[in-house]
VEXDREN-2710 file (C-alpha; in Angstrom, 1 decimal):
% VEXDREN-2710
k/r/px/py/pz
1/UNK/-4.7/-42.8/4.0
2/UNK/-4.0/-40.5/7.0
3/UNK/-3.6/-36.8/6.4
4/UNK/-1.7/-34.3/8.7
5/UNK/-2.6/-30.7/8.4
6/UNK/-0.5/-28.0/10.1
7/UNK/-2.0/-24.8/11.5
8/UNK/0.4/-22.1/12.6
9/UNK/-0.3/-19.6/15.4
10/UNK/-1.3/-16.9/13.0
11/UNK/-3.6/-19.1/10.9
12/UNK/-6.6/-19.2/13.3
13/UNK/-9.2/-18.8/10.5
14/UNK/-12.4/-20.3/11.9
15/UNK/-14.0/-19.9/8.4
16/UNK/-11.3/-21.7/6.4
17/UNK/-12.7/-24.4/4.0
18/UNK/-10.5/-27.0/5.7
19/UNK/-12.8/-27.0/8.7
20/UNK/-16.2/-27.3/7.0
21/UNK/-16.3/-31.1/7.0
22/UNK/-15.0/-33.6/9.5
23/UNK/-12.8/-36.3/8.1
24/UNK/-11.8/-39.1/10.5
25/UNK/-8.6/-39.6/8.5
26/UNK/-7.4/-36.0/8.9
27/UNK/-5.4/-34.8/11.9
28/UNK/-4.7/-31.2/12.7
29/UNK/-1.4/-30.3/14.2
30/UNK/-0.8/-27.2/16.4
31/UNK/2.2/-26.4/18.6
32/UNK/3.5/-23.7/20.9
33/UNK/7.2/-23.8/20.1
34/UNK/10.4/-22.3/21.5
35/UNK/11.3/-21.9/17.8
36/UNK/8.6/-19.1/17.7
37/UNK/9.0/-17.7/21.2
38/UNK/12.8/-17.3/20.9
39/UNK/13.6/-16.1/17.4
40/UNK/13.0/-12.6/18.8
41/UNK/12.3/-11.5/22.4
42/UNK/8.5/-10.9/22.6
43/UNK/6.2/-9.0/24.9
44/UNK/4.6/-11.2/27.5
45/UNK/1.1/-10.2/26.4
46/UNK/1.9/-11.1/22.8
47/UNK/3.0/-14.7/23.8
48/UNK/0.0/-15.1/26.0
49/UNK/-2.5/-13.8/23.5
50/UNK/-1.2/-16.2/20.8
51/UNK/-1.2/-19.2/23.1
52/UNK/-4.7/-18.4/24.4
53/UNK/-6.0/-17.9/20.9
54/UNK/-4.4/-21.1/19.6
55/UNK/-5.8/-23.1/22.5
56/UNK/-9.3/-21.7/22.0
57/UNK/-9.1/-22.4/18.3
58/UNK/-8.0/-26.0/19.0
59/UNK/-10.9/-26.5/21.4
60/UNK/-13.4/-25.3/18.8
61/UNK/-12.0/-27.7/16.2
62/UNK/-12.3/-30.6/18.7
63/UNK/-15.8/-29.6/19.7
64/UNK/-16.8/-29.9/16.0
65/UNK/-15.4/-33.4/15.8
66/UNK/-11.9/-32.7/14.3
67/UNK/-8.9/-34.6/15.6
68/UNK/-6.3/-32.3/16.9
69/UNK/-2.7/-32.9/18.2
70/UNK/-1.8/-29.9/20.3
71/UNK/1.6/-29.3/21.9
72/UNK/1.6/-26.8/24.8
73/UNK/4.8/-25.0/25.7
74/UNK/5.1/-27.1/28.9
75/UNK/4.5/-30.5/27.3
76/UNK/7.5/-32.9/27.9
77/UNK/7.1/-34.5/24.4
78/UNK/7.1/-31.1/22.7
79/UNK/10.2/-31.0/20.4
80/UNK/9.8/-27.2/20.0
81/UNK/11.1/-27.3/16.5
82/UNK/8.7/-27.4/13.5
83/UNK/10.6/-29.9/11.5
84/UNK/11.0/-32.4/14.4
85/UNK/7.4/-32.0/15.4
86/UNK/6.1/-32.6/11.9
87/UNK/8.3/-35.6/11.3
88/UNK/7.6/-37.2/14.7
89/UNK/3.8/-36.9/14.1
90/UNK/4.1/-38.4/10.6
91/UNK/6.0/-41.4/11.9
92/UNK/3.8/-41.9/15.1
93/UNK/0.5/-41.6/13.2
94/UNK/1.5/-43.3/10.0
95/UNK/0.7/-40.2/7.9
96/UNK/0.7/-40.5/4.1
97/UNK/0.0/-36.9/3.2
98/UNK/1.1/-33.6/4.8
99/UNK/-0.7/-30.3/4.1
100/UNK/-0.1/-26.8/5.3
101/UNK/-1.4/-23.3/4.7
102/UNK/1.0/-20.8/3.1
103/UNK/2.8/-18.9/5.9
104/UNK/2.9/-15.1/5.9
105/UNK/6.5/-15.0/7.1
106/UNK/9.3/-15.6/4.7
107/UNK/11.4/-17.6/7.1
108/UNK/8.5/-20.0/7.8
109/UNK/7.7/-20.3/4.1
110/UNK/11.3/-21.3/3.4
111/UNK/11.4/-23.6/6.4
112/UNK/8.2/-25.5/5.3
113/UNK/9.5/-25.8/1.7
114/UNK/12.7/-27.3/3.0
115/UNK/10.8/-29.6/5.4
116/UNK/8.6/-30.8/2.5
117/UNK/11.6/-31.4/0.3
118/UNK/12.8/-34.0/2.8
119/UNK/9.5/-35.8/3.4
120/UNK/8.9/-39.1/1.6
121/UNK/5.1/-38.6/1.5
122/UNK/2.9/-36.3/-0.6
123/UNK/2.8/-32.7/0.4
124/UNK/0.5/-29.8/-0.5
125/UNK/0.2/-26.1/0.3
126/UNK/-3.1/-24.2/0.6
127/UNK/-4.1/-20.5/0.7
128/UNK/-5.0/-19.2/4.1
129/UNK/-8.2/-17.7/2.6
130/UNK/-7.7/-14.5/4.6
131/UNK/-6.4/-11.6/2.5
132/UNK/-8.1/-9.7/-0.3
133/UNK/-5.0/-10.1/-2.4
134/UNK/-2.6/-12.9/-3.4
135/UNK/1.1/-12.6/-2.5
136/UNK/1.9/-11.4/-6.0
137/UNK/-1.0/-9.1/-6.9
138/UNK/0.8/-5.9/-5.9
139/UNK/3.8/-6.9/-7.9
140/UNK/1.7/-7.5/-11.0
141/UNK/-0.3/-4.3/-10.5
142/UNK/2.9/-2.1/-10.4
143/UNK/4.7/-4.0/-13.1
144/UNK/6.5/-1.5/-15.3
145/UNK/5.8/1.5/-13.0
146/UNK/8.6/3.4/-11.3
147/UNK/6.7/4.4/-8.1
148/UNK/4.8/2.0/-5.9
149/UNK/2.2/4.6/-4.8
150/UNK/-0.1/3.2/-2.2
151/UNK/-2.9/5.6/-3.3
152/UNK/-3.0/4.0/-6.8
153/UNK/-3.1/0.5/-5.3
154/UNK/-5.9/1.6/-2.8
155/UNK/-8.1/3.0/-5.6
156/UNK/-7.7/-0.2/-7.6
157/UNK/-8.7/-2.2/-4.5
158/UNK/-11.8/0.0/-3.9
159/UNK/-12.9/-0.5/-7.5
160/UNK/-12.2/-4.2/-7.7
161/UNK/-13.9/-5.0/-4.4
162/UNK/-16.6/-2.3/-4.7
163/UNK/-16.0/-0.9/-1.3
164/UNK/-17.4/2.6/-0.6
165/UNK/-18.3/3.0/-4.2
166/UNK/-21.3/4.5/-6.1
167/UNK/-21.0/2.9/-9.5
168/UNK/-17.5/3.8/-10.8
169/UNK/-17.2/6.8/-8.4
170/UNK/-16.0/6.9/-4.8
171/UNK/-18.7/7.5/-2.2
172/UNK/-18.4/11.1/-1.0
173/UNK/-17.0/12.1/-4.3
174/UNK/-13.4/11.8/-3.3
175/UNK/-11.1/8.8/-2.7
176/UNK/-9.2/9.9/0.3
177/UNK/-10.3/12.0/3.4
178/UNK/-6.9/12.0/5.0
179/UNK/-6.9/15.8/5.4
180/UNK/-10.0/15.4/7.6
181/UNK/-8.2/12.9/9.8
182/UNK/-5.8/15.2/11.7
183/UNK/-7.7/16.8/14.6
184/UNK/-5.9/17.2/17.9
185/UNK/-7.8/15.6/20.8
186/UNK/-8.6/18.0/23.6
187/UNK/-11.3/16.0/25.4
188/UNK/-13.9/17.5/23.0
189/UNK/-15.9/14.2/23.0
190/UNK/-16.0/11.5/25.7
191/UNK/-14.4/8.2/25.0
192/UNK/-16.3/5.1/26.3
193/UNK/-14.7/2.7/28.7
194/UNK/-12.4/0.2/27.0
195/UNK/-13.7/-3.3/26.5
196/UNK/-11.7/-6.0/28.3
197/UNK/-11.9/-9.8/28.3
198/UNK/-12.0/-12.3/31.2
199/UNK/-9.5/-15.0/30.4
200/UNK/-7.5/-17.6/32.4
201/UNK/-4.2/-15.7/31.9
202/UNK/-2.6/-16.8/35.2
203/UNK/-2.4/-20.5/34.1
204/UNK/-0.7/-19.7/30.7
205/UNK/1.6/-17.2/32.4
206/UNK/2.7/-19.8/34.9
207/UNK/3.5/-22.3/32.0
208/UNK/5.5/-19.7/30.1
209/UNK/7.5/-18.8/33.3
210/UNK/8.1/-22.5/34.1
211/UNK/9.4/-23.0/30.6
212/UNK/11.8/-20.2/31.1
213/UNK/10.7/-18.3/28.0
214/UNK/12.4/-14.9/27.9
215/UNK/9.9/-12.1/27.5
216/UNK/9.6/-8.4/28.4
217/UNK/6.9/-5.9/29.1
218/UNK/4.1/-5.9/31.7
219/UNK/0.8/-7.7/32.1
220/UNK/-2.2/-7.1/34.3
221/UNK/-3.9/-10.5/34.6
222/UNK/-7.2/-8.9/35.7
223/UNK/-7.4/-6.4/32.8
224/UNK/-6.6/-7.9/29.3
225/UNK/-7.6/-5.9/26.2
226/UNK/-7.0/-8.5/23.6
227/UNK/-9.7/-10.9/22.3
228/UNK/-8.5/-14.5/21.9
229/UNK/-11.6/-16.2/20.6
230/UNK/-13.8/-15.7/17.6
231/UNK/-16.6/-14.7/19.9
232/UNK/-14.6/-12.0/21.7
233/UNK/-13.2/-10.7/18.4
234/UNK/-16.7/-10.2/17.1
235/UNK/-17.6/-8.4/20.4
236/UNK/-14.6/-6.1/19.9
237/UNK/-15.7/-5.4/16.3
238/UNK/-19.2/-4.6/17.5
239/UNK/-17.9/-2.4/20.3
240/UNK/-15.8/-0.4/17.7
241/UNK/-18.8/0.2/15.4
242/UNK/-21.2/1.3/18.2
243/UNK/-18.8/3.3/20.3
244/UNK/-15.7/4.5/18.4
245/UNK/-16.3/4.6/14.6
246/UNK/-18.2/7.9/15.0
247/UNK/-15.0/9.7/15.8
248/UNK/-12.3/7.4/14.4
249/UNK/-11.2/9.4/11.4
250/UNK/-11.3/12.8/13.2
251/UNK/-8.7/11.7/15.8
252/UNK/-6.9/9.0/13.9
253/UNK/-3.6/10.7/14.2
254/UNK/-4.1/12.3/17.6
255/UNK/-2.2/11.5/20.8
256/UNK/-3.1/12.3/24.4
257/UNK/-1.5/11.6/27.8
258/UNK/-4.7/10.4/29.4
259/UNK/-6.0/8.3/26.5
260/UNK/-4.0/5.2/25.4
261/UNK/-6.4/4.0/22.7
262/UNK/-8.6/7.0/21.8
263/UNK/-11.0/5.8/19.0
264/UNK/-8.8/3.1/17.6
265/UNK/-10.4/-0.3/17.0
266/UNK/-7.7/-2.6/18.5
267/UNK/-8.7/-5.2/16.0
268/UNK/-5.2/-5.7/14.5
269/UNK/-4.4/-8.7/16.6
270/UNK/-7.7/-10.3/15.8
271/UNK/-7.0/-9.8/12.1
272/UNK/-3.3/-10.7/12.1
273/UNK/-4.0/-14.0/13.9
274/UNK/-6.8/-14.4/11.3
275/UNK/-9.6/-14.9/13.8
276/UNK/-11.3/-12.1/11.9
277/UNK/-10.9/-11.6/8.1
278/UNK/-10.3/-8.1/6.7
279/UNK/-13.3/-8.5/4.4
280/UNK/-15.8/-9.2/7.3
281/UNK/-14.3/-6.3/9.3
282/UNK/-14.7/-3.9/6.4
283/UNK/-18.2/-5.1/5.4
284/UNK/-19.4/-4.9/9.0
285/UNK/-18.0/-1.3/9.4
286/UNK/-19.3/-0.1/6.1
287/UNK/-22.8/-1.6/6.7
288/UNK/-22.9/0.0/10.1
289/UNK/-22.0/3.4/8.5
290/UNK/-24.7/3.0/5.9
291/UNK/-27.2/2.3/8.6
292/UNK/-26.1/5.3/10.7
293/UNK/-25.3/8.0/8.1
294/UNK/-27.1/10.6/10.1
295/UNK/-24.5/10.3/12.8
296/UNK/-21.3/9.1/11.1
297/UNK/-19.6/11.0/8.3
298/UNK/-17.8/9.4/5.4
299/UNK/-14.4/10.6/6.6
300/UNK/-14.6/8.4/9.7
301/UNK/-15.2/5.2/7.8
302/UNK/-13.0/5.9/4.8
303/UNK/-10.0/6.5/7.1
304/UNK/-10.6/3.1/8.6
305/UNK/-11.1/1.3/5.3
306/UNK/-7.9/2.8/3.9
307/UNK/-5.9/1.3/6.7
308/UNK/-7.1/-2.2/6.0
309/UNK/-8.1/-2.4/2.3
310/UNK/-5.3/-0.1/1.3
311/UNK/-2.3/-0.1/3.7
312/UNK/-2.5/-3.6/5.2
313/UNK/-2.8/-5.3/1.8
314/UNK/-0.2/-2.9/0.3
315/UNK/2.5/-3.6/2.9
316/UNK/2.0/-7.4/2.5
317/UNK/2.5/-7.0/-1.2
318/UNK/5.7/-5.0/-0.7
319/UNK/6.9/-7.7/1.7
320/UNK/6.5/-10.6/-0.7
321/UNK/7.8/-8.5/-3.6
322/UNK/11.0/-7.5/-1.9
323/UNK/11.9/-10.4/0.4
324/UNK/14.4/-11.7/1.4
325/UNK/16.7/-8.7/0.5
326/UNK/14.3/-6.2/2.2
327/UNK/15.1/-7.5/5.7
328/UNK/18.8/-6.5/5.3
329/UNK/18.4/-3.1/3.7
330/UNK/20.1/-0.1/5.4
331/UNK/20.2/2.6/2.7
332/UNK/20.9/5.5/5.1
333/UNK/23.8/3.5/6.7
334/UNK/22.5/4.0/10.3
335/UNK/24.4/2.0/12.9
336/UNK/23.6/3.2/16.4
337/UNK/22.1/1.0/19.1
338/UNK/18.8/1.4/21.0
339/UNK/19.2/3.2/24.3
340/UNK/18.2/1.5/27.6
341/UNK/14.9/3.5/27.8
342/UNK/13.4/1.6/25.0
343/UNK/13.1/-1.3/27.5
344/UNK/12.2/0.8/30.5
345/UNK/10.4/3.9/29.3
346/UNK/12.6/6.0/31.6
347/UNK/13.3/9.2/29.7
348/UNK/12.7/12.9/30.3
349/UNK/11.2/13.3/26.8
350/UNK/7.5/13.1/27.6
351/UNK/6.3/11.9/24.2
352/UNK/8.8/9.1/24.2
353/UNK/8.1/8.2/27.8
354/UNK/4.4/8.0/27.1
355/UNK/4.7/6.1/23.8
356/UNK/7.3/3.6/25.0
357/UNK/5.7/3.1/28.5
358/UNK/2.4/2.4/26.8
359/UNK/4.0/-0.1/24.5
360/UNK/5.6/-1.9/27.4
361/UNK/2.4/-1.8/29.5
362/UNK/-0.1/-2.7/26.8
363/UNK/1.9/-4.3/23.9
364/UNK/0.2/-1.6/21.8
365/UNK/0.6/1.9/20.4
366/UNK/-1.3/3.3/17.5
367/UNK/0.3/4.1/14.2
368/UNK/1.3/7.7/14.8
369/UNK/2.9/6.9/18.2
370/UNK/4.9/4.1/16.3
371/UNK/5.8/6.3/13.3
372/UNK/6.1/9.9/14.4
373/UNK/7.2/9.4/18.0
374/UNK/9.3/6.2/18.5
375/UNK/10.1/5.7/14.8
376/UNK/10.9/9.3/14.2
377/UNK/13.3/9.4/17.2
378/UNK/14.9/6.2/16.1
379/UNK/15.6/7.6/12.6
380/UNK/16.8/11.0/13.8
381/UNK/19.2/9.3/16.2
382/UNK/20.3/7.0/13.3
383/UNK/19.7/3.7/15.0
384/UNK/20.5/0.5/13.0
385/UNK/17.3/-0.8/11.4
386/UNK/18.0/-4.3/12.6
387/UNK/17.8/-3.0/16.2
388/UNK/14.6/-1.1/15.5
389/UNK/13.0/-4.0/13.7
390/UNK/13.7/-6.5/16.5
391/UNK/12.2/-4.1/19.1
392/UNK/9.0/-3.4/17.0
393/UNK/8.6/-7.1/16.2
394/UNK/8.9/-8.1/19.8
395/UNK/6.9/-5.3/21.6
396/UNK/3.7/-5.1/19.6
397/UNK/0.9/-7.7/19.9
398/UNK/0.0/-7.4/16.3
399/UNK/3.6/-7.5/15.0
400/UNK/4.1/-10.4/12.5
401/UNK/7.0/-9.9/10.2
402/UNK/5.0/-9.4/7.0
403/UNK/3.3/-6.3/8.4
404/UNK/6.0/-5.1/10.8
405/UNK/9.0/-5.2/8.5
406/UNK/7.7/-2.9/5.7
407/UNK/6.1/-0.5/8.3
408/UNK/9.3/-0.3/10.3
409/UNK/12.3/-0.7/8.0
410/UNK/10.4/0.9/5.1
411/UNK/8.0/3.6/6.2
412/UNK/9.5/4.4/9.6
413/UNK/13.2/4.1/9.1
414/UNK/13.5/4.7/5.3
415/UNK/16.1/1.9/5.2
416/UNK/14.7/0.7/1.9
417/UNK/15.7/3.9/0.2
418/UNK/12.2/4.9/-0.8
419/UNK/10.6/1.6/-2.1
420/UNK/7.6/2.1/0.2
421/UNK/7.6/5.8/1.2
422/UNK/8.5/8.8/-1.0
423/UNK/10.3/10.6/1.9
424/UNK/11.5/9.9/5.4
425/UNK/8.9/10.4/8.1
426/UNK/10.9/12.7/10.4
427/UNK/9.8/15.9/12.1
428/UNK/10.9/18.3/14.8
429/UNK/9.0/18.8/18.0
430/UNK/6.4/21.0/16.3
431/UNK/4.5/18.1/14.7
432/UNK/4.3/16.3/18.0
433/UNK/3.1/19.5/19.7
434/UNK/0.5/19.9/16.9
435/UNK/-0.9/16.4/17.3
436/UNK/-0.7/15.8/21.1
437/UNK/-0.6/17.4/24.5
438/UNK/2.7/15.7/25.3
439/UNK/4.8/18.9/25.0
440/UNK/2.8/20.9/27.5
441/UNK/4.1/18.8/30.4
442/UNK/7.5/17.9/29.1
443/UNK/10.8/18.5/30.8
444/UNK/12.0/20.0/27.5
445/UNK/10.9/23.2/25.7
446/UNK/9.4/22.3/22.3
447/UNK/10.2/25.8/20.9
448/UNK/13.9/25.8/21.9
449/UNK/16.8/24.4/19.7
450/UNK/20.0/25.1/21.7
451/UNK/19.3/25.5/25.4
452/UNK/19.8/22.9/28.2
453/UNK/16.1/22.2/28.0
454/UNK/15.8/22.4/24.2
455/UNK/13.5/19.7/22.7
456/UNK/15.9/16.9/21.4
457/UNK/13.7/16.4/18.4
458/UNK/14.4/20.0/17.2
459/UNK/18.2/19.6/17.2
460/UNK/18.1/16.0/15.9
461/UNK/15.8/16.9/13.0
462/UNK/18.1/19.6/11.5
463/UNK/21.2/17.5/12.2
464/UNK/19.6/14.6/10.4
465/UNK/18.8/16.8/7.4
466/UNK/22.4/18.1/7.4
467/UNK/24.0/14.7/7.6
468/UNK/21.8/13.1/4.9
469/UNK/21.5/16.1/2.6
470/UNK/23.5/14.6/-0.2
471/UNK/21.4/11.4/-0.1
472/UNK/18.2/13.5/-0.4
473/UNK/19.5/16.1/-2.7
474/UNK/17.3/14.9/-5.6
475/UNK/14.2/14.1/-3.5
476/UNK/11.5/16.7/-4.5
477/UNK/9.5/16.1/-1.3
478/UNK/12.6/17.1/0.8
479/UNK/13.3/20.2/-1.3
480/UNK/11.7/22.8/0.9
481/UNK/13.3/21.6/4.1
482/UNK/16.7/21.3/2.5
483/UNK/16.4/24.8/1.1
484/UNK/15.7/26.0/4.7
485/UNK/18.8/24.1/5.8
486/UNK/20.9/25.9/3.2
487/UNK/19.7/29.3/4.5
488/UNK/20.8/28.5/8.1
489/UNK/23.7/30.4/9.4
490/UNK/26.9/28.3/9.6
491/UNK/27.4/29.1/13.3
492/UNK/23.8/28.1/14.1
493/UNK/24.2/24.8/12.2
494/UNK/27.4/24.1/14.0
495/UNK/25.7/24.6/17.4
496/UNK/22.9/22.2/16.2
497/UNK/25.4/19.5/15.1
498/UNK/27.3/19.8/18.4
499/UNK/24.1/19.5/20.4
500/UNK/22.8/16.6/18.3
501/UNK/26.0/14.7/18.6
502/UNK/26.0/15.1/22.4
503/UNK/22.4/13.8/22.5
504/UNK/23.2/10.7/20.3
505/UNK/26.3/9.9/22.4
506/UNK/24.5/10.3/25.7
507/UNK/20.9/9.1/24.9
508/UNK/20.3/7.6/28.3
509/UNK/20.7/11.0/29.9
510/UNK/17.8/12.5/28.0
END
């Protein structure tokens, strides 16, 4: 009775119950597939990070005595299609039972269901044993409620899992310290040197290039920021606790021309590939905080916990609640295409140049760069959410559809019509100026609306409100800005609309 167990590239859970005992009749199957490299164009660092992580994981399984079939991207006998790979292995190894862990992407979930329906052997699906919640827990929690407020879900999660709690009350006597997480970084405190990892990147890079896998973005083979083994993931977690947690919350939303990472943990790839679990990350960080309360304030750690226990689990729940329709929503009916500078970073807007160039160079930008710079501009210029989705899914190393899609199509682009966010996250240049030093060295003037060097965000913001005012007429959170729009002189609004239309029609000139 031979058993075949499939492990996908984002199911690298070293602590999964599957791996606790060695069974000579169980074979593990892992594959680097063109199916996965080609369904969207990915950043080269993302492809390399996943391949290295998968290979390291397979090596650990082998070292513990497990039998592993592993197809590299360059192997001649690699069918590169999940169904063909599974069926070939079943036939070749006389398999009588096929097992897999529930995928976190809807398309793979559907594909595996379809594959299993055609197999003539017993099949079984298992949990990945990674998340705090099941796929349906958020749906069940919000049943009968009109608003899917993340804060309500977050408080429930804090209570249920007893995280940062004192009895039934939140530690620090308040649930959310978001108002303390908005400082502008001006070099007030030094940032330790980033931790990097020595890995054999050249070999994998050569294989990817020989296989003619289409990628984009840059890579420095001598300076790689992403851990691809369990050991390195734990080093990154330890580095964050000892060096960055102390100021994480303060500068969580800040942006700076000289600091790509600030105090962010860069643990998202480690978690989204499942090399680290959210529970162990949170427990490690909270324990470190409790051991160092004289130095670290509650607002630093609560802001971090909220992103994982609250937001990460929340967007996954939204994804499984709303798919597959969610991936096609375009409530604001935006249809423009991405300009060329999303692929080059060549724009005179300093904030966009910095955020996009960093994304292309590091396969990373933190949440405010993604939301309030690139996402904000994408929405203000009314780009089609399909275009924005594909770019975000491809460029960021931690982007897997379950987490990328709700964040991009929902929160960033408001294409879901408010399922996830209560208002669109748009702003003029003033917010960017408040939270960064980008504007001080920009070609454009952040305080100007109409001139040749007027900040494009200013004009685009008021034009967006004007064009979508009917849609947002009953949105209470938009009321103040819409009232300001009403008070604007007709001739001033006409100049804004004319300028904004010129920008949108000639994006690559800006």
